[in-house]
Structure formats: C-alpha cells, structure tokens
All heavy atoms as a GROMACS GRO file, in nm:
protein
  590
    1CYS      N    1   0.043   2.280   0.929
    1CYS     CA    2   0.057   2.170   1.020
    1CYS      C    3   0.016   2.040   0.951
    1CYS      O    4  -0.093   2.030   0.899
    1CYS     CB    5  -0.027   2.195   1.141
    1CYS     SG    6  -0.004   2.076   1.271
    2ASN      N    7   0.102   1.937   0.946
    2ASN     CA    8   0.074   1.811   0.884
    2ASN      C    9   0.019   1.714   0.987
    2ASN      O   10   0.091   1.659   1.069
    2ASN     CB   11   0.201   1.751   0.822
    2ASN     CG   12   0.248   1.837   0.707
    2ASN    OD1   13   0.171   1.898   0.641
    2ASN    ND2   14   0.379   1.839   0.690
    3ILE      N   15  -0.110   1.695   0.981
    3ILE     CA   16  -0.176   1.606   1.076
    3ILE      C   17  -0.251   1.497   0.999
    3ILE      O   18  -0.326   1.527   0.907
    3ILE     CB   19  -0.277   1.681   1.168
    3ILE    CG1   20  -0.199   1.783   1.253
    3ILE    CG2   21  -0.349   1.586   1.256
    3ILE    CD1   22  -0.289   1.870   1.336
    4ILE      N   23  -0.230   1.375   1.038
    4ILE     CA   24  -0.306   1.263   0.981
    4ILE      C   25  -0.406   1.217   1.087
    4ILE      O   26  -0.365   1.190   1.201
    4ILE     CB   27  -0.216   1.145   0.941
    4ILE    CG1   28  -0.114   1.190   0.836
    4ILE    CG2   29  -0.298   1.026   0.891
    4ILE    CD1   30  -0.012   1.086   0.798
    5ARG      N   31  -0.532   1.212   1.052
    5ARG     CA   32  -0.634   1.163   1.147
    5ARG      C   33  -0.604   1.021   1.190
    5ARG      O   34  -0.574   0.936   1.111
    5ARG     CB   35  -0.772   1.171   1.083
    5ARG     CG   36  -0.820   1.311   1.060
    5ARG     CD   37  -0.962   1.316   0.999
    5ARG     NE   38  -1.033   1.190   0.996
    5ARG     CZ   39  -1.106   1.149   0.891
    5ARG    NH1   40  -1.116   1.221   0.786
    5ARG    NH2   41  -1.170   1.033   0.898
    6LYS      N   42  -0.614   0.996   1.318
    6LYS     CA   43  -0.585   0.865   1.373
    6LYS      C   44  -0.690   0.761   1.333
    6LYS      O   45  -0.663   0.641   1.340
    6LYS     CB   46  -0.574   0.873   1.524
    6LYS     CG   47  -0.469   0.973   1.571
    6LYS     CD   48  -0.342   0.906   1.605
    6LYS     CE   49  -0.248   1.005   1.672
    6LYS     NZ   50  -0.126   1.027   1.603
    7ASP      N   51  -0.809   0.804   1.296
    7ASP     CA   52  -0.914   0.712   1.259
    7ASP      C   53  -0.920   0.687   1.106
    7ASP      O   54  -1.006   0.613   1.058
    7ASP     CB   55  -1.052   0.762   1.309
    7ASP     CG   56  -1.090   0.893   1.242
    7ASP    OD1   57  -1.002   0.971   1.204
    7ASP    OD2   58  -1.211   0.919   1.232
    8LEU      N   59  -0.827   0.744   1.035
    8LEU     CA   60  -0.825   0.730   0.890
    8LEU      C   61  -0.777   0.592   0.850
    8LEU      O   62  -0.680   0.540   0.908
    8LEU     CB   63  -0.729   0.837   0.832
    8LEU     CG   64  -0.725   0.853   0.682
    8LEU    CD1   65  -0.859   0.907   0.631
    8LEU    CD2   66  -0.613   0.948   0.645
    9GLU      N   67  -0.848   0.529   0.757
    9GLU     CA   68  -0.800   0.401   0.702
    9GLU      C   69  -0.695   0.427   0.594
    9GLU      O   70  -0.718   0.508   0.507
    9GLU     CB   71  -0.916   0.321   0.641
    9GLU     CG   72  -1.007   0.263   0.747
    9GLU     CD   73  -1.105   0.165   0.683
    9GLU    OE1   74  -1.066   0.088   0.593
    9GLU    OE2   75  -1.218   0.162   0.730
   10ILE      N   76  -0.584   0.358   0.603
   10ILE     CA   77  -0.477   0.373   0.505
   10ILE      C   78  -0.444   0.237   0.447
   10ILE      O   79  -0.413   0.143   0.520
   10ILE     CB   80  -0.354   0.440   0.570
   10ILE    CG1   81  -0.390   0.578   0.621
   10ILE    CG2   82  -0.239   0.443   0.468
   10ILE    CD1   83  -0.278   0.649   0.694
   11PHE      N   84  -0.447   0.227   0.316
   11PHE     CA   85  -0.417   0.106   0.246
   11PHE      C   86  -0.302   0.133   0.149
   11PHE      O   87  -0.316   0.211   0.054
   11PHE     CB   88  -0.542   0.057   0.166
   11PHE     CG   89  -0.525  -0.074   0.096
   11PHE    CD1   90  -0.455  -0.180   0.155
   11PHE    CD2   91  -0.582  -0.092  -0.028
   11PHE    CE1   92  -0.445  -0.302   0.090
   11PHE    CE2   93  -0.571  -0.215  -0.094
   11PHE     CZ   94  -0.502  -0.318  -0.035
   12ILE      N   95  -0.186   0.076   0.176
   12ILE     CA   96  -0.065   0.100   0.099
   12ILE      C   97  -0.046  -0.017   0.006
   12ILE      O   98  -0.041  -0.133   0.049
   12ILE     CB   99   0.057   0.114   0.190
   12ILE    CG1  100   0.033   0.228   0.293
   12ILE    CG2  101   0.184   0.138   0.108
   12ILE    CD1  102   0.128   0.226   0.408
   13ILE      N  103  -0.036   0.010  -0.126
   13ILE     CA  104  -0.016  -0.099  -0.221
   13ILE      C  105   0.109  -0.060  -0.305
   13ILE      O  106   0.132   0.056  -0.336
   13ILE     CB  107  -0.136  -0.122  -0.312
   13ILE    CG1  108  -0.180   0.005  -0.386
   13ILE    CG2  109  -0.252  -0.176  -0.233
   13ILE    CD1  110  -0.290  -0.018  -0.488
   14ALA      N  111   0.185  -0.164  -0.338
   14ALA     CA  112   0.308  -0.139  -0.416
   14ALA      C  113   0.356  -0.272  -0.474
   14ALA      O  114   0.316  -0.381  -0.431
   14ALA     CB  115   0.415  -0.083  -0.324
   15GLY      N  116   0.444  -0.261  -0.570
   15GLY     CA  117   0.505  -0.380  -0.628
   15GLY      C  118   0.631  -0.417  -0.552
   15GLY      O  119   0.708  -0.330  -0.508
   16SER      N  120   0.652  -0.545  -0.536
   16SER     CA  121   0.770  -0.592  -0.459
   16SER      C  122   0.902  -0.568  -0.533
   16SER      O  123   1.006  -0.567  -0.472
   16SER     CB  124   0.758  -0.743  -0.432
   16SER     OG  125   0.766  -0.818  -0.550
   17GLU      N  126   0.894  -0.542  -0.662
   17GLU     CA  127   1.016  -0.516  -0.741
   17GLU      C  128   1.030  -0.367  -0.779
   17GLU      O  129   1.102  -0.336  -0.872
   17GLU     CB  130   1.013  -0.602  -0.868
   17GLU     CG  131   1.012  -0.751  -0.840
   17GLU     CD  132   1.131  -0.799  -0.758
   17GLU    OE1  133   1.243  -0.755  -0.789
   17GLU    OE2  134   1.110  -0.874  -0.663
   18ASP      N  135   0.963  -0.281  -0.705
   18ASP     CA  136   0.968  -0.137  -0.733
   18ASP      C  137   1.096  -0.077  -0.667
   18ASP      O  138   1.104  -0.073  -0.544
   18ASP     CB  139   0.843  -0.070  -0.678
   18ASP     CG  140   0.840   0.081  -0.702
   18ASP    OD1  141   0.935   0.135  -0.766
   18ASP    OD2  142   0.742   0.145  -0.661
   19PRO      N  143   1.191  -0.031  -0.748
   19PRO     CA  144   1.312   0.026  -0.689
   19PRO      C  145   1.282   0.156  -0.612
   19PRO      O  146   1.353   0.188  -0.518
   19PRO     CB  147   1.404   0.052  -0.809
   19PRO     CG  148   1.316   0.048  -0.930
   19PRO     CD  149   1.197  -0.034  -0.893
   20VAL      N  150   1.176   0.230  -0.650
   20VAL     CA  151   1.140   0.352  -0.578
   20VAL      C  152   1.102   0.321  -0.433
   20VAL      O  153   1.135   0.396  -0.343
   20VAL     CB  154   1.028   0.427  -0.652
   20VAL    CG1  155   0.981   0.549  -0.574
   20VAL    CG2  156   1.073   0.470  -0.792
   21GLY      N  157   1.036   0.209  -0.412
   21GLY     CA  158   0.994   0.168  -0.278
   21GLY      C  159   1.095   0.075  -0.213
   21GLY      O  160   1.058  -0.004  -0.124
   22HIS      N  161   1.219   0.076  -0.264
   22HIS     CA  162   1.325  -0.008  -0.209
   22HIS      C  163   1.283  -0.155  -0.205
   22HIS      O  164   1.304  -0.223  -0.105
   22HIS     CB  165   1.372   0.041  -0.071
   22HIS     CG  166   1.424   0.179  -0.076
   22HIS    ND1  167   1.553   0.209  -0.121
   22HIS    CD2  168   1.367   0.298  -0.040
   22HIS    CE1  169   1.569   0.338  -0.115
   22HIS    NE2  170   1.459   0.396  -0.069
   23TYR      N  171   1.222  -0.198  -0.316
   23TYR     CA  172   1.185  -0.338  -0.334
   23TYR      C  173   1.096  -0.391  -0.220
   23TYR      O  174   1.117  -0.499  -0.170
   23TYR     CB  175   1.312  -0.423  -0.354
   23TYR     CG  176   1.388  -0.376  -0.473
   23TYR    CD1  177   1.496  -0.285  -0.459
   23TYR    CD2  178   1.354  -0.414  -0.602
   23TYR    CE1  179   1.564  -0.237  -0.571
   23TYR    CE2  180   1.424  -0.366  -0.713
   23TYR     CZ  181   1.526  -0.277  -0.696
   23TYR     OH  182   1.594  -0.230  -0.804
   24GLY      N  183   0.996  -0.312  -0.187
   24GLY     CA  184   0.898  -0.352  -0.086
   24GLY      C  185   0.930  -0.306   0.056
   24GLY      O  186   0.840  -0.305   0.141
   25LYS      N  187   1.052  -0.270   0.080
   25LYS     CA  188   1.087  -0.227   0.217
   25LYS      C  189   1.027  -0.095   0.254
   25LYS      O  190   0.986  -0.073   0.368
   25LYS     CB  191   1.241  -0.221   0.232
   25LYS     CG  192   1.306  -0.355   0.220
   25LYS     CD  193   1.459  -0.341   0.225
   25LYS     CE  194   1.523  -0.476   0.198
   25LYS     NZ  195   1.664  -0.462   0.165
   26GLY      N  196   1.019   0.000   0.158
   26GLY     CA  197   0.963   0.131   0.184
   26GLY      C  198   0.816   0.132   0.227
   26GLY      O  199   0.780   0.189   0.330
   27PRO      N  200   0.729   0.063   0.151
   27PRO     CA  201   0.589   0.059   0.191
   27PRO      C  202   0.569  -0.010   0.327
   27PRO      O  203   0.485   0.036   0.409
   27PRO     CB  204   0.524  -0.024   0.081
   27PRO     CG  205   0.613  -0.004  -0.037
   27PRO     CD  206   0.750   0.008   0.018
   28VAL      N  207   0.645  -0.114   0.356
   28VAL     CA  208   0.633  -0.182   0.486
   28VAL      C  209   0.678  -0.089   0.598
   28VAL      O  210   0.612  -0.079   0.702
   28VAL     CB  211   0.715  -0.312   0.488
   28VAL    CG1  212   0.725  -0.370   0.626
   28VAL    CG2  213   0.657  -0.414   0.389
   29LYS      N  214   0.786  -0.019   0.574
   29LYS     CA  215   0.837   0.076   0.675
   29LYS      C  216   0.735   0.192   0.700
   29LYS      O  217   0.715   0.234   0.812
   29LYS     CB  218   0.971   0.134   0.630
   29LYS     CG  219   1.047   0.210   0.735
   29LYS     CD  220   1.181   0.251   0.684
   29LYS     CE  221   1.284   0.222   0.788
   29LYS     NZ  222   1.420   0.257   0.745
   30LEU      N  223   0.676   0.241   0.591
   30LEU     CA  224   0.574   0.344   0.603
   30LEU      C  225   0.457   0.295   0.689
   30LEU      O  226   0.408   0.365   0.774
   30LEU     CB  227   0.528   0.389   0.465
   30LEU     CG  228   0.417   0.495   0.461
   30LEU    CD1  229   0.463   0.625   0.524
   30LEU    CD2  230   0.373   0.516   0.317
   31ASN      N  231   0.411   0.174   0.661
   31ASN     CA  232   0.298   0.117   0.737
   31ASN      C  233   0.336   0.105   0.885
   31ASN      O  234   0.256   0.139   0.971
   31ASN     CB  235   0.263  -0.022   0.679
   31ASN     CG  236   0.137  -0.077   0.741
   31ASN    OD1  237   0.034  -0.010   0.739
   31ASN    ND2  238   0.145  -0.196   0.796
   32GLU      N  239   0.459   0.060   0.916
   32GLU     CA  240   0.502   0.051   1.053
   32GLU      C  241   0.506   0.188   1.120
   32GLU      O  242   0.470   0.201   1.236
   32GLU     CB  243   0.640  -0.016   1.060
   32GLU     CG  244   0.638  -0.161   1.024
   32GLU     CD  245   0.777  -0.220   1.005
   32GLU    OE1  246   0.879  -0.146   1.010
   32GLU    OE2  247   0.784  -0.346   0.984
   33MET      N  248   0.549   0.290   1.046
   33MET     CA  249   0.554   0.424   1.101
   33MET      C  250   0.412   0.473   1.133
   33MET      O  251   0.391   0.528   1.242
   33MET     CB  252   0.617   0.522   0.999
   33MET     CG  253   0.628   0.662   1.050
   33MET     SD  254   0.685   0.778   0.925
   33MET     CE  255   0.542   0.789   0.819
   34TYR      N  256   0.316   0.447   1.047
   34TYR     CA  257   0.176   0.487   1.075
   34TYR      C  258   0.124   0.416   1.196
   34TYR      O  259   0.057   0.475   1.280
   34TYR     CB  260   0.086   0.458   0.953
   34TYR     CG  261   0.101   0.555   0.838
   34TYR    CD1  262   0.076   0.514   0.708
   34TYR    CD2  263   0.143   0.686   0.857
   34TYR    CE1  264   0.087   0.601   0.602
   34TYR    CE2  265   0.156   0.774   0.752
   34TYR     CZ  266   0.128   0.730   0.625
   34TYR     OH  267   0.138   0.818   0.518
   35GLN      N  268   0.157   0.288   1.211
   35GLN     CA  269   0.109   0.214   1.329
   35GLN      C  270   0.172   0.267   1.456
   35GLN      O  271   0.106   0.274   1.559
   35GLN     CB  272   0.138   0.065   1.312
   35GLN     CG  273   0.050   0.004   1.204
   35GLN     CD  274   0.082  -0.143   1.175
   35GLN    OE1  275   0.188  -0.191   1.212
   35GLN    NE2  276  -0.008  -0.209   1.108
   36LYS      N  277   0.298   0.308   1.453
   36LYS     CA  278   0.364   0.365   1.569
   36LYS      C  279   0.301   0.497   1.606
   36LYS      O  280   0.302   0.537   1.726
   36LYS     CB  281   0.512   0.384   1.544
   36LYS     CG  282   0.590   0.255   1.553
   36LYS     CD  283   0.737   0.277   1.524
   36LYS     CE  284   0.810   0.145   1.521
   36LYS     NZ  285   0.952   0.160   1.482
   37LEU      N  286   0.245   0.566   1.506
   37LEU     CA  287   0.177   0.695   1.532
   37LEU      C  288   0.033   0.674   1.580
   37LEU      O  289  -0.042   0.767   1.594
   37LEU     CB  290   0.177   0.781   1.405
   37LEU     CG  291   0.314   0.835   1.360
   37LEU    CD1  292   0.304   0.896   1.221
   37LEU    CD2  293   0.368   0.931   1.462
   38LYS      N  294  -0.004   0.546   1.604
   38LYS     CA  295  -0.135   0.508   1.658
   38LYS      C  296  -0.247   0.534   1.561
   38LYS      O  297  -0.361   0.556   1.598
   38LYS     CB  298  -0.164   0.577   1.789
   38LYS     CG  299  -0.057   0.562   1.895
   38LYS     CD  300  -0.057   0.422   1.951
   38LYS     CE  301   0.034   0.419   2.071
   38LYS     NZ  302   0.124   0.310   2.073
   39ILE      N  303  -0.215   0.527   1.430
   39ILE     CA  304  -0.323   0.531   1.330
   39ILE      C  305  -0.386   0.393   1.335
   39ILE      O  306  -0.318   0.290   1.320
   39ILE     CB  307  -0.267   0.569   1.191
   39ILE    CG1  308  -0.217   0.710   1.199
   39ILE    CG2  309  -0.374   0.559   1.085
   39ILE    CD1  310  -0.146   0.761   1.076
   40LYS      N  311  -0.516   0.388   1.354
   40LYS     CA  312  -0.583   0.262   1.392
   40LYS      C  313  -0.592   0.157   1.284
   40LYS      O  314  -0.580   0.039   1.314
   40LYS     CB  315  -0.724   0.296   1.443
   40LYS     CG  316  -0.719   0.374   1.570
   40LYS     CD  317  -0.857   0.403   1.623
   40LYS     CE  318  -0.840   0.484   1.752
   40LYS     NZ  319  -0.953   0.539   1.807
   41ASN      N  320  -0.615   0.195   1.162
   41ASN     CA  321  -0.644   0.095   1.060
   41ASN      C  322  -0.552   0.112   0.940
   41ASN      O  323  -0.589   0.184   0.843
   41ASN     CB  324  -0.790   0.098   1.020
   41ASN     CG  325  -0.834  -0.024   0.943
   41ASN    OD1  326  -0.757  -0.114   0.915
   41ASN    ND2  327  -0.959  -0.024   0.905
   42THR      N  328  -0.438   0.050   0.943
   42THR     CA  329  -0.344   0.059   0.830
   42THR      C  330  -0.314  -0.082   0.781
   42THR      O  331  -0.317  -0.175   0.858
   42THR     CB  332  -0.213   0.126   0.869
   42THR    OG1  333  -0.142   0.043   0.957
   42THR    CG2  334  -0.233   0.263   0.931
   43SER      N  335  -0.290  -0.093   0.652
   43SER     CA  336  -0.250  -0.222   0.596
   43SER      C  337  -0.165  -0.198   0.472
   43SER      O  338  -0.169  -0.090   0.411
   43SER     CB  339  -0.373  -0.308   0.562
   43SER     OG  340  -0.457  -0.241   0.473
   44VAL      N  341  -0.084  -0.297   0.439
   44VAL     CA  342   0.002  -0.289   0.323
   44VAL      C  343  -0.012  -0.418   0.242
   44VAL      O  344  -0.025  -0.526   0.297
   44VAL     CB  345   0.149  -0.264   0.365
   44VAL    CG1  346   0.204  -0.376   0.447
   44VAL    CG2  347   0.235  -0.234   0.246
   45LYS      N  348  -0.015  -0.401   0.110
   45LYS     CA  349  -0.022  -0.514   0.016
   45LYS      C  350   0.087  -0.497  -0.086
   45LYS      O  351   0.092  -0.397  -0.156
   45LYS     CB  352  -0.159  -0.518  -0.050
   45LYS     CG  353  -0.176  -0.613  -0.165
   45LYS     CD  354  -0.195  -0.752  -0.121
   45LYS     CE  355  -0.225  -0.839  -0.243
   45LYS     NZ  356  -0.179  -0.971  -0.228
   46LEU      N  357   0.179  -0.595  -0.092
   46LEU     CA  358   0.283  -0.596  -0.191
   46LEU      C  359   0.249  -0.697  -0.300
   46LEU      O  360   0.208  -0.809  -0.268
   46LEU     CB  361   0.417  -0.634  -0.129
   46LEU     CG  362   0.474  -0.531  -0.030
   46LEU    CD1  363   0.604  -0.588   0.028
   46LEU    CD2  364   0.498  -0.397  -0.096
   47TYR      N  365   0.263  -0.656  -0.423
   47TYR     CA  366   0.233  -0.743  -0.538
   47TYR      C  367   0.367  -0.802  -0.586
   47TYR      O  368   0.451  -0.731  -0.639
   47TYR     CB  369   0.160  -0.669  -0.646
   47TYR     CG  370   0.021  -0.643  -0.608
   47TYR    CD1  371  -0.016  -0.525  -0.545
   47TYR    CD2  372  -0.079  -0.739  -0.632
   47TYR    CE1  373  -0.147  -0.504  -0.505
   47TYR    CE2  374  -0.210  -0.718  -0.594
   47TYR     CZ  375  -0.243  -0.601  -0.528
   47TYR     OH  376  -0.372  -0.578  -0.490
   48GLU      N  377   0.380  -0.932  -0.563
   48GLU     CA  378   0.504  -1.004  -0.593
   48GLU      C  379   0.536  -0.993  -0.745
   48GLU      O  380   0.449  -1.017  -0.828
   48GLU     CB  381   0.488  -1.153  -0.556
   48GLU     CG  382   0.618  -1.222  -0.540
   48GLU     CD  383   0.707  -1.164  -0.431
   48GLU    OE1  384   0.656  -1.128  -0.324
   48GLU    OE2  385   0.828  -1.158  -0.455
   49GLY      N  386   0.658  -0.952  -0.772
   49GLY     CA  387   0.706  -0.945  -0.910
   49GLY      C  388   0.670  -0.819  -0.985
   49GLY      O  389   0.717  -0.797  -1.098
   50MET      N  390   0.583  -0.735  -0.928
   50MET     CA  391   0.543  -0.612  -0.994
   50MET      C  392   0.639  -0.500  -0.960
   50MET      O  393   0.703  -0.499  -0.855
   50MET     CB  394   0.399  -0.575  -0.958
   50MET     CG  395   0.297  -0.667  -1.015
   50MET     SD  396   0.130  -0.600  -0.991
   50MET     CE  397   0.032  -0.737  -1.044
   51ARG      N  398   0.646  -0.401  -1.050
   51ARG     CA  399   0.735  -0.288  -1.028
   51ARG      C  400   0.658  -0.166  -0.986
   51ARG      O  401   0.565  -0.177  -0.904
   51ARG     CB  402   0.814  -0.265  -1.154
   51ARG     CG  403   0.917  -0.381  -1.179
   51ARG     CD  404   0.999  -0.363  -1.302
   51ARG     NE  405   1.070  -0.237  -1.310
   51ARG     CZ  406   1.193  -0.213  -1.263
   51ARG    NH1  407   1.257  -0.311  -1.200
   51ARG    NH2  408   1.250  -0.098  -1.277
   52HIS      N  409   0.692  -0.046  -1.040
   52HIS     CA  410   0.635   0.079  -0.994
   52HIS      C  411   0.493   0.105  -1.038
   52HIS      O  412   0.413   0.159  -0.961
   52HIS     CB  413   0.729   0.192  -1.041
   52HIS     CG  414   0.691   0.326  -0.986
   52HIS    ND1  415   0.705   0.355  -0.851
   52HIS    CD2  416   0.641   0.436  -1.045
   52HIS    CE1  417   0.666   0.481  -0.831
   52HIS    NE2  418   0.626   0.529  -0.948
   53GLU      N  419   0.457   0.071  -1.158
   53GLU     CA  420   0.323   0.103  -1.208
   53GLU      C  421   0.235  -0.022  -1.204
   53GLU      O  422   0.199  -0.082  -1.303
   53GLU     CB  423   0.333   0.156  -1.352
   53GLU     CG  424   0.403   0.293  -1.358
   53GLU     CD  425   0.395   0.354  -1.494
   53GLU    OE1  426   0.290   0.342  -1.560
   53GLU    OE2  427   0.492   0.417  -1.534
   54ILE      N  428   0.194  -0.056  -1.081
   54ILE     CA  429   0.114  -0.180  -1.063
   54ILE      C  430  -0.018  -0.179  -1.138
   54ILE      O  431  -0.071  -0.284  -1.166
   54ILE     CB  432   0.098  -0.212  -0.914
   54ILE    CG1  433   0.023  -0.102  -0.841
   54ILE    CG2  434   0.232  -0.242  -0.848
   54ILE    CD1  435  -0.008  -0.135  -0.696
   55LEU      N  436  -0.071  -0.060  -1.166
   55LEU     CA  437  -0.197  -0.052  -1.240
   55LEU      C  438  -0.179  -0.069  -1.390
   55LEU      O  439  -0.274  -0.068  -1.465
   55LEU     CB  440  -0.267   0.080  -1.209
   55LEU     CG  441  -0.308   0.100  -1.064
   55LEU    CD1  442  -0.367   0.236  -1.041
   55LEU    CD2  443  -0.405  -0.008  -1.019
   56ASN      N  444  -0.055  -0.083  -1.434
   56ASN     CA  445  -0.027  -0.104  -1.574
   56ASN      C  446   0.045  -0.237  -1.604
   56ASN      O  447   0.087  -0.262  -1.716
   56ASN     CB  448   0.059   0.011  -1.633
   56ASN     CG  449  -0.019   0.142  -1.637
   56ASN    OD1  450  -0.134   0.145  -1.671
   56ASN    ND2  451   0.046   0.250  -1.597
   57GLU      N  452   0.060  -0.317  -1.499
   57GLU     CA  453   0.126  -0.447  -1.518
   57GLU      C  454   0.031  -0.546  -1.585
   57GLU      O  455  -0.087  -0.522  -1.594
   57GLU     CB  456   0.166  -0.503  -1.380
   57GLU     CG  457   0.269  -0.426  -1.306
   57GLU     CD  458   0.411  -0.464  -1.342
   57GLU    OE1  459   0.432  -0.556  -1.426
   57GLU    OE2  460   0.504  -0.403  -1.286
   58LYS      N  461   0.086  -0.656  -1.635
   58LYS     CA  462   0.002  -0.759  -1.699
   58LYS      C  463  -0.106  -0.812  -1.602
   58LYS      O  464  -0.218  -0.838  -1.648
   58LYS     CB  465   0.090  -0.876  -1.746
   58LYS     CG  466   0.177  -0.846  -1.862
   58LYS     CD  467   0.260  -0.967  -1.901
   58LYS     CE  468   0.360  -0.929  -2.008
   58LYS     NZ  469   0.448  -1.042  -2.042
   59GLU      N  470  -0.073  -0.822  -1.477
   59GLU     CA  471  -0.166  -0.874  -1.378
   59GLU      C  472  -0.249  -0.762  -1.310
   59GLU      O  473  -0.297  -0.778  -1.197
   59GLU     CB  474  -0.092  -0.955  -1.268
   59GLU     CG  475  -0.014  -1.072  -1.324
   59GLU     CD  476   0.127  -1.032  -1.370
   59GLU    OE1  477   0.170  -0.923  -1.343
   59GLU    OE2  478   0.190  -1.117  -1.434
   60LYS      N  479  -0.266  -0.651  -1.379
   60LYS     CA  480  -0.332  -0.535  -1.324
   60LYS      C  481  -0.475  -0.562  -1.276
   60LYS      O  482  -0.523  -0.501  -1.182
   60LYS     CB  483  -0.332  -0.418  -1.420
   60LYS     CG  484  -0.412  -0.443  -1.546
   60LYS     CD  485  -0.399  -0.328  -1.642
   60LYS     CE  486  -0.466  -0.369  -1.775
   60LYS     NZ  487  -0.413  -0.291  -1.884
   61ASP      N  488  -0.543  -0.660  -1.337
   61ASP     CA  489  -0.680  -0.690  -1.297
   61ASP      C  490  -0.686  -0.733  -1.149
   61ASP      O  491  -0.780  -0.696  -1.079
   61ASP     CB  492  -0.739  -0.799  -1.385
   61ASP     CG  493  -0.771  -0.749  -1.525
   61ASP    OD1  494  -0.779  -0.625  -1.544
   61ASP    OD2  495  -0.787  -0.832  -1.614
   62SER      N  496  -0.587  -0.808  -1.101
   62SER     CA  497  -0.586  -0.846  -0.961
   62SER      C  498  -0.569  -0.725  -0.871
   62SER      O  499  -0.625  -0.721  -0.761
   62SER     CB  500  -0.477  -0.952  -0.935
   62SER     OG  501  -0.351  -0.898  -0.951
   63VAL      N  502  -0.493  -0.628  -0.917
   63VAL     CA  503  -0.474  -0.506  -0.839
   63VAL      C  504  -0.604  -0.427  -0.830
   63VAL      O  505  -0.649  -0.384  -0.724
   63VAL     CB  506  -0.362  -0.416  -0.896
   63VAL    CG1  507  -0.346  -0.290  -0.812
   63VAL    CG2  508  -0.229  -0.493  -0.903
   64TYR      N  509  -0.667  -0.409  -0.945
   64TYR     CA  510  -0.796  -0.338  -0.950
   64TYR      C  511  -0.902  -0.410  -0.865
   64TYR      O  512  -0.977  -0.343  -0.789
   64TYR     CB  513  -0.846  -0.324  -1.094
   64TYR     CG  514  -0.783  -0.211  -1.170
   64TYR    CD1  515  -0.686  -0.233  -1.269
   64TYR    CD2  516  -0.817  -0.078  -1.143
   64TYR    CE1  517  -0.628  -0.129  -1.336
   64TYR    CE2  518  -0.759   0.028  -1.211
   64TYR     CZ  519  -0.664   0.002  -1.308
   64TYR     OH  520  -0.606   0.106  -1.377
   65ASN      N  521  -0.907  -0.542  -0.872
   65ASN     CA  522  -1.002  -0.618  -0.792
   65ASN      C  523  -0.975  -0.601  -0.642
   65ASN      O  524  -1.068  -0.588  -0.565
   65ASN     CB  525  -1.000  -0.766  -0.830
   65ASN     CG  526  -1.062  -0.790  -0.963
   65ASN    OD1  527  -1.147  -0.716  -1.011
   65ASN    ND2  528  -1.015  -0.899  -1.030
   66CYS      N  529  -0.851  -0.600  -0.602
   66CYS     CA  530  -0.814  -0.580  -0.463
   66CYS      C  531  -0.855  -0.442  -0.415
   66CYS      O  532  -0.911  -0.428  -0.306
   66CYS     CB  533  -0.663  -0.601  -0.445
   66CYS     SG  534  -0.608  -0.592  -0.275
   67ILE      N  535  -0.830  -0.342  -0.495
   67ILE     CA  536  -0.868  -0.203  -0.460
   67ILE      C  537  -1.020  -0.194  -0.446
   67ILE      O  538  -1.073  -0.137  -0.350
   67ILE     CB  539  -0.814  -0.103  -0.560
   67ILE    CG1  540  -0.662  -0.095  -0.555
   67ILE    CG2  541  -0.876   0.035  -0.537
   67ILE    CD1  542  -0.598  -0.019  -0.670
   68ALA      N  543  -1.092  -0.252  -0.543
   68ALA     CA  544  -1.238  -0.247  -0.540
   68ALA      C  545  -1.291  -0.319  -0.415
   68ALA      O  546  -1.380  -0.266  -0.346
   68ALA     CB  547  -1.297  -0.312  -0.664
   69SER      N  548  -1.236  -0.433  -0.380
   69SER     CA  549  -1.278  -0.505  -0.261
   69SER      C  550  -1.251  -0.424  -0.136
   69SER      O  551  -1.336  -0.420  -0.045
   69SER     CB  552  -1.203  -0.639  -0.250
   69SER     OG  553  -1.239  -0.724  -0.352
   70TYR      N  554  -1.135  -0.360  -0.128
   70TYR     CA  555  -1.104  -0.277  -0.016
   70TYR      C  556  -1.203  -0.161   0.001
   70TYR      O  557  -1.251  -0.134   0.111
   70TYR     CB  558  -0.961  -0.222  -0.028
   70TYR     CG  559  -0.921  -0.133   0.087
   70TYR    CD1  560  -0.877  -0.188   0.205
   70TYR    CD2  561  -0.929   0.005   0.077
   70TYR    CE1  562  -0.841  -0.107   0.313
   70TYR    CE2  563  -0.894   0.086   0.183
   70TYR     CZ  564  -0.851   0.030   0.298
   70TYR     OH  565  -0.817   0.110   0.406
   71LEU      N  566  -1.235  -0.096  -0.111
   71LEU     CA  567  -1.325   0.019  -0.104
   71LEU      C  568  -1.468  -0.021  -0.070
   71LEU      O  569  -1.541   0.056  -0.010
   71LEU     CB  570  -1.321   0.096  -0.235
   71LEU     CG  571  -1.188   0.164  -0.268
   71LEU    CD1  572  -1.192   0.226  -0.408
   71LEU    CD2  573  -1.159   0.271  -0.163
   72LEU      N  574  -1.508  -0.140  -0.113
   72LEU     CA  575  -1.644  -0.185  -0.088
   72LEU      C  576  -1.670  -0.245   0.050
   72LEU      O  577  -1.783  -0.261   0.092
   72LEU     CB  578  -1.685  -0.288  -0.196
   72LEU     CG  579  -1.698  -0.231  -0.337
   72LEU    CD1  580  -1.718  -0.343  -0.436
   72LEU    CD2  581  -1.810  -0.131  -0.344
   73LYS      N  582  -1.562  -0.275   0.121
   73LYS     CA  583  -1.579  -0.335   0.255
   73LYS      C  584  -1.631  -0.239   0.358
   73LYS      O  585  -1.629  -0.125   0.349
   73LYS     CB  586  -1.450  -0.403   0.306
   73LYS     CG  587  -1.342  -0.305   0.344
   73LYS     CD  588  -1.229  -0.380   0.408
   73LYS     CE  589  -1.126  -0.279   0.444
   73LYS     NZ  590  -1.075  -0.283   0.574
   0.00000   0.00000   0.00000
C-alpha cells in the first residue's frame, strides 16, 4: 500500500531547463498533486537555467545552501 503521511514535509527542487521534469512543469504539477491530497507542508523550488543535475551545476552552491537552510529550519 503506497501511503504518504499527510504531516510529512516535502521539498521538491529541480532545474527549470530539465527535460525530464518537462522544463519545470513536472515538479510544479507534482507539488499541486500533493496539495490536493491534503499533504500539509509542500513546496517547490525551481532553479532558473539549471538542468537535471542541479547539484553539479556551476551555481550548485546556491542549491546546497537552499537545502541546508530548509533542513535547518
């Protein structure tokens, strides 16, 4: 049985130029789906100009800093 806890925090991050995520549309749609399922705390962050491997992009430090800030809050 696939159950996602409704109180689980979900943070979706992706590159806006990632063809796998349909250029940002996929992550946004996934976030909307989670919200419709009444999952209380979901958010999505798209990194403009980044592709699939956002942790290996030139601007990866901003991604790591964002993840660290999210985890520390």
